[in-house]
Every structure is written in structure tokens, then in C-alpha cells.
N, C-alpha and C positions, 0 to 999 in steps of 0.2 A: 821718285824725287819733287815730284808737285805738289803731293801730301807732303812732304817733307817744308817746304815751301808756304804752301799756305798754313802750317801751325805758326809759321813763326812772324805772318803776317796777323794770325788773329791774336796772337802774343799780343804784339808789339801796339795793336791797335788798342785792346782792352785798355792797358796800362797809358796810350795816351789820352782815353776817353775818364779814366780816374784821375789822374794827374791833373787833366784842364779843369774838374770840378775843383782840384785843391786853390789851384793856382786863382781860380776866379771870389775864393774866401779870403785872398791872401789880402786886398788891398782894403777888405772893409773893415769896421771896426769890431774891436774885441766884445764877446759878451760874458766873459769870464764873471762870478762874481767875487770876488773878495772873502771868501768864509774865513773865518766867524766875523771881521769887519763891518761886510756887507751883510745883509739879507733879504730875501725872496718877500714880497707879500704876500701870507698866507690869505686862502678863500675864508670867507669869513664864515662856512658851515665845517672848518675842518675838525677835528676828533683827535685829541692831544691827550694831556696827563689832566683824572679830573683833579676838582681843589672839592672841599668841605669847609662852608663857612657854619662851626658849632653854634655861634649866636642865633643861630636860625635853624639849628638842628632840633626835632624834637624826640627822636631816639626810634620813631614809628615802624626802623627795619624793613620797609616799603624797597629802599631798595637794593636792598642784601638780597630780596625773596627774586629780585627783576631780575640778578644777574645770573647768566647763564654757564659761568665757570664758575662760580660761588668764591671770587676772589675780595670780596666784602667783607670782615667782622667787625661787628658791631656787638659790645655787651651796654646790659641798662639795669637799672635799679631803682626803685621809687622814690619821690622825694618826699619825706614828711611832713605834715600838712606846716605851714607855714615859712617854712624855706624855702629861699630864694633859689634856684635851678638858673647859674650863667653869670653875668652882673643883674640883670632887669627881670629875670623868672620867664619873659614872653620874649616874643618875633618881631622882627620887623615887621611883619604885617601886624602884631595883636595878638597871636594865639599861644596861650597859656601855655606853660614849659611845666611836667610835672612828670620828667624820668632824667634823671644825672646817665652820662654818657659817656664812662668810665675809661671806653675803649673805641675807638671807630680807627680801625686798620684796613689798609685798601694795598694788595699786592698785586703790583705793576707786571710780575713777570707775568701770571696768569693773566690780567686784565688783556680783553682784546678791542679792547677800544670800539662795543659796537654801539654807546648811550642809552642801553635801555632803562641804566638805573636814573636815568636825570628824569625820564617821563614820570616817571609816578611819586616821584618826592613833594608832599603835597605845601612846601615852606621854598622849594626851590634853593634847597639851600647848597645842592653838588651838582656840578656842572662842569661842560670841557672848557679848557683855556688853551691858549695856544703854544704854552710849551711842552717840548718837543724833547731836549736836549736834556737827559737823565740819564747817560749810561753809566755805568759801575763796572768795576770789576767782578763784584760779588749778587749773588743774588740776593742775598741779605739787603741791601741797600736800596733796594725795589722795594723794601715794607715801607711802607707812607705811613705814619701815624698821624691822626687827625684833633683827636681830643687835646681840650684844655685843660681838665685837670689833672693834676700831680697825685703821683702814689700817697701820698701823706693827707690830699684831700680827699681822696676816696676810702682810707681808710677809717676815715672820720668820719663820712657821708654813713658810711657801710653801717660803724656801729652807733650810731645815732638812730638810725633805722632798725636796727637791732632792739635796742633799747626800746625804742616804739613799740613795735612790734611785742615784744612780754610787756610792757604796761599796759596795752589793748587784751592779751591774752589772759591778762592777773584780772581785769574787773572783769573780762566774761566771766573768769571761773568764781569770783567775790556774788556776782549778780545770778549765779546758778543755782551757788548755796544758799545765797540769802532767798529766793524761789521755792526751796528746797525743804528749807526750815520753818516756811510761813504753816500759823496751824491752822487746821483744816477744820471744815464747819462740819457739827455733827448735829444730825437732824435725830429727833427721838422722835419713834413712831411707836405707837398706843398697843398691847396686844388684842387682837380685835380679828374675830373669828369673821371673815365674808363669804356667805354663801353665795355664789353665784345663780341667777334666775336666770332662765333666758331670756331674750327679750321678747321674745311672741309673751309668754307668760306672763311677764311686769304688765304689759300693756294693757292685757285685758283687762275688765273690771269684774267684781268680785258680783259673781249673782246668788240670790239664797236661795236656799235649798227647798224646794219643796215639799211639803209631806202629801205622802202616798195614802189614799184612801183606807180606811179599814174596812175588809171583808165581813159580811152576815154573822162568820163563823167566830171570829175573833171579837165583835161585839159580845156574842151570848158565853165568850169564854169569860169575858171580864166579866160580866154579868154574875155567872155563881160563882168568880174569886169573891166579889164585893159582899 
């Protein structure tokens, strides 16, 4: 009976302790935020949705290489000499743009918001924003395309590049054919038989041969013959 009454006391005391905390908050002002009409101030270094400023993008592919989950997909091709990439052909810091970027896709269904793609960008064209509200019903809606090139513009620039490359190949072939058709200089050589003389003998001076003295017998033979 004593243990039964003790359990009842502990139950009532715990309830009163909890209600005391609850009643203490009743007179206080409510801190509930009426979202989305009201929003909290986000910290300065929050990591939310990425954004790419294509006017400063040079197609270096550094952000895609740094991404640990491969959520960035970039496609580039060279610009023909004299053609302008983008509106001005240069970035905001004066760097020349030499590559067209017909595709710059980020799959936010894979993105882990690590911000590793932001730091290696040489022109700082990709950065984190304060946008965190982009929920969708289908995962395809999380594929964001940032390129400013239309399919028609991409097809036109690629065809121009193909024509330029074909022209360069034709010029190389013509130059090679012209070089091969040039007359070769023929040198006429006389048919002269050369006798190789050792250097040691060639340098020795010619010494006249000395006549050997005749013996007495040879002298007598010459007298008898005469």
C-alpha cells in the first residue's frame, strides 16, 4: 500500500513540474514565424542553391572536376577566330572567352552543397545563393540548365566550326601537295675514279732512289760486252 501511494505521488509531482514549465510560457510573447510571409535572416555563409553567371563562364570545366558527386555536366567547343563568345567576348575581369558553352547543367538532386565547385573557378562565375525553396514533385525538376545558348545558335556555331576545320584541312593538304611537287635539284657527278691513299703515306715527301754501286765483276762484264 505504501509503494502504491508513492507511485501516485511521483506521477502527480512529475505532471505538475511539466505543467509549471508550460504555464510559465503562456504569458510570454509568441515567437512563431508566419512562414512564408515572414522569414528568418540566414547566416552569411549559408550553402543553398548554386547559380552560374554565364557572362563570366569560360568553359574551363574546373567546377565539374572538383564536384565529388558529379552533379555538374558541361559541354564546350571552340570558337572560330573572329567570332565573339557571348555578348562581348570577354568576362567582367577582362579575360577572353574562347569556348562556347552550349550545356551547363546542375543536378540538384545529387548536389551535397559542399561548395567545392565554387573555389577553383578562375572567374568566380559560380557561387552559392540564399535560395533554398525549390522543392518539386518530380526529380526532373531539379535539373537546372544555365547556358544562354539556344539550340539554333549551338547548331549554327558548330556548323561554322566544322566548315573552318574543313578549310584548314584543305589548306594543309594543298600545302603538302605543293611541297611534294617541287622539282628536286639534281647534282651531276663526274665519273672519276678516286684512289684512296693512306694519310700516313700521302704526307711523306718523295725521296729520290739512290743508285747502288756496281761491283768489279759487273764492271768487267760491261767491258767485255762493249
